[in-house]
C-alpha positions as CSV (number, residue, x, y, z in Angstrom):
1,M,-2.6,-6.8,19.7
2,Y,-0.7,-3.5,17.9
3,V,-0.9,-3.2,13.7
4,V,1.6,-1.2,12.3
5,G,0.0,0.1,8.7
6,S,2.2,0.9,6.5
7,I,2.8,2.3,2.9
8,I,5.9,2.2,0.6
9,A,6.6,5.0,-1.8
10,R,9.3,5.6,-3.8
11,L,9.6,9.1,-5.8
12,G,10.8,7.2,-9.0
13,S,8.2,5.1,-10.9
14,K,9.0,3.4,-14.6
15,R,5.7,3.5,-15.6
16,L,4.6,6.6,-14.3
17,A,6.6,9.2,-13.1
18,Y,6.0,10.5,-10.0
19,K,2.9,8.4,-9.5
20,N,3.1,7.9,-6.0
21,L,2.4,11.8,-5.5
22,L,-0.4,12.3,-8.3
23,P,-3.6,13.0,-7.5
24,F,-7.0,10.9,-7.0
25,A,-10.4,12.2,-5.7
26,G,-8.1,15.4,-5.1
27,R,-5.3,13.9,-2.8
28,P,-1.9,12.5,-3.3
29,L,-2.0,8.6,-3.7
30,V,0.3,8.6,-0.8
31,G,-2.1,11.0,1.2
32,L,-5.0,8.8,0.1
33,G,-3.6,5.6,1.3
34,V,-2.8,7.4,4.9
35,E,-6.4,8.3,4.9
36,I,-7.7,4.6,3.8
37,L,-5.5,3.3,6.3
38,R,-6.8,5.2,9.3
39,R,-10.5,4.8,8.6
40,A,-9.4,0.5,8.9
41,K,-10.6,-0.4,12.9
42,L,-7.5,-2.6,13.2
43,V,-4.4,-0.1,12.4
44,D,-2.8,1.4,15.0
45,E,-0.1,3.5,13.6
46,I,0.8,4.0,10.1
47,V,4.1,4.3,8.5
48,V,5.5,6.0,4.9
49,S,8.7,4.6,4.0
50,T,10.0,6.3,1.3
51,E,13.6,7.8,0.6
52,S,11.8,10.8,-0.8
53,E,11.8,14.0,1.1
54,L,8.8,14.8,-1.0
55,I,6.9,11.9,-0.9
56,A,8.1,12.4,3.3
57,R,6.4,15.7,3.5
58,V,3.8,15.0,2.0
59,A,2.8,11.7,4.1
60,L,3.5,14.3,7.2
61,D,0.3,16.6,5.7
62,F,-1.1,13.3,6.0
63,G,-0.6,12.7,9.5
64,A,1.7,9.4,8.9
65,T,5.0,8.4,10.7
66,V,7.9,8.7,8.0
67,L,10.7,6.3,7.9
68,R,13.6,7.1,5.9
69,R,14.1,4.0,3.7
70,P,18.0,3.3,3.5
71,V,19.9,3.4,0.1
72,E,20.1,-0.5,-0.4
73,L,16.1,-1.1,0.0
74,A,15.4,1.6,-2.2
75,G,16.3,0.2,-5.6
76,D,14.2,-0.7,-8.3
77,E,14.3,-4.6,-7.5
78,V,14.3,-5.4,-4.3
79,P,11.9,-6.8,-2.6
80,S,8.7,-5.7,-0.3
81,V,9.7,-8.1,2.4
82,P,13.4,-6.0,3.5
83,V,11.3,-3.3,3.3
84,F,8.7,-4.0,5.7
85,Q,11.1,-6.2,8.0
86,H,13.1,-2.4,8.1
87,I,9.5,-1.0,9.1
88,V,8.8,-3.6,12.0
89,E,12.8,-3.4,13.1
90,N,11.9,0.6,14.1
91,H,8.1,0.2,14.7
92,P,7.2,-2.5,16.7
93,C,4.2,-4.4,16.3
94,D,2.3,-7.7,16.7
95,V,1.3,-7.9,13.3
96,H,2.1,-5.6,10.1
97,V,-0.4,-5.0,7.3
98,N,1.1,-3.1,3.9
99,F,-1.7,-0.9,1.7
100,N,-0.6,-0.8,-1.9
101,I,-1.8,2.9,-2.6
102,N,-1.9,1.3,-6.5
103,F,-5.8,0.6,-5.1
104,P,-6.8,4.0,-4.7
105,M,-10.6,2.6,-4.4
106,C,-9.5,-0.1,-1.7
107,D,-11.8,-0.7,1.4
108,P,-10.6,0.0,4.5
109,A,-12.7,-3.4,5.6
110,V,-9.8,-5.1,3.3
111,I,-7.0,-3.7,5.7
112,D,-9.2,-5.1,8.7
113,R,-9.8,-8.4,7.0
114,A,-6.2,-9.0,6.2
115,V,-5.4,-8.3,9.6
116,D,-7.6,-10.5,11.5
117,L,-6.5,-13.4,8.8
118,A,-2.7,-12.7,9.5
119,Y,-2.7,-12.7,13.2
120,R,-4.7,-16.2,12.9
121,D,-2.8,-17.6,10.1
122,G,0.3,-15.4,10.1
123,E,0.0,-13.9,6.5
124,S,-2.5,-13.0,4.6
125,L,-2.6,-11.5,1.5
126,S,-5.7,-10.1,-0.8
127,K,-6.8,-10.9,-4.3
128,P,-6.2,-8.4,-5.8
129,F,-3.1,-7.7,-4.5
130,A,-3.9,-4.3,-2.4
131,V,-3.0,-5.9,0.8
132,W,-0.6,-7.8,2.3
133,A,-0.2,-8.7,6.2
134,Q,2.2,-10.6,8.1
135,T,2.7,-11.2,11.8
136,V,6.4,-10.4,12.9
137,D,7.6,-14.0,13.7
138,R,6.2,-14.4,9.7
139,L,8.5,-11.3,8.5
140,A,11.5,-12.3,10.5
141,N,11.3,-16.0,9.4
142,Y,11.0,-16.2,5.6
143,E,13.7,-17.7,3.9
144,D,13.8,-16.3,0.4
145,V,12.4,-12.8,0.2
146,Y,13.3,-13.6,-3.7
147,K,10.6,-16.4,-3.8
148,I,8.0,-16.4,-0.9
149,T,5.4,-19.1,-1.9
150,S,3.6,-18.4,1.6
151,A,1.5,-15.1,0.1
152,M,0.5,-17.4,-2.6
153,D,-1.1,-19.8,0.2
154,S,-2.6,-17.2,2.4
155,L,-4.0,-15.1,-0.8
156,F,-7.9,-14.4,-0.1
157,D,-10.3,-13.1,-2.5
158,D,-12.0,-9.5,-2.0
159,D,-14.0,-7.3,-4.5
160,R,-13.8,-4.0,-1.9
161,A,-9.6,-4.0,-2.6
162,G,-10.7,-2.1,-6.1
163,P,-11.2,-3.2,-9.9
164,L,-8.1,-1.5,-10.7
165,D,-4.3,-1.3,-10.3
166,V,-2.6,1.6,-11.0
167,H,1.0,1.3,-13.0
168,T,0.3,3.9,-15.9
169,E,-1.3,7.2,-16.8
170,Q,-4.4,4.7,-19.0
171,D,-4.5,3.2,-15.3
172,L,-4.9,5.9,-13.7
173,L,-7.4,7.4,-15.9
174,D,-9.4,4.3,-15.7
175,T,-9.8,4.6,-12.2
176,Y,-10.9,8.1,-12.4
177,R,-13.4,6.5,-14.9
178,A,-14.4,3.7,-12.8
179,A,-15.0,6.5,-9.5
180,Q,-16.6,8.8,-11.7
181,G,-19.1,6.6,-13.1
182,I,-18.8,8.3,-16.2
183,E,-17.4,7.5,-20.0
184,P,-15.2,9.9,-21.9
185,E,-18.0,11.8,-23.5
186,G,-18.8,12.7,-20.0
187,L,-16.2,15.2,-20.0
188,P,-16.0,19.2,-21.4
189,K,-15.3,19.5,-25.2
190,G,-11.9,19.5,-26.3
191,F,-11.0,16.5,-24.3
């Protein structure tokens, strides 16, 4: 079984500008995501799909392969599945697993679990939604990429995905607080 792990990262974020490049634990989210995928035991190749040269260069610094996302797949309203399909067209595999870097505290074991379940069942999606895996057959056979119900049928609960989903500055701050185990009172004077 050959597994491609992916991160899909656009430069534009409506709620938190440059989110994928913001630091968490001293590394940009996209770089931390590459490191988390690298620690998963079942991932053979790591691909970052982006339209941004800046994100691409950061991903390269962390040792990922970069796939330039075409303009038609880079918009706000484009669902994930066509982007996943583009990844596997360019990086053939048996199983594709996407890591949502909005969960920077995700344990790599969740990625491995998703791969195992997808290999067995065709698809798996962690809850919270940090990891989504599919076989290439499943990816090739979605009927409507805007109404994917099979993913909801393949949910598995796993608290190791992390407690927080980063979409706003407050989410990122809350993630830092959780990771550092401190409350705002633990900061230097003036904060």
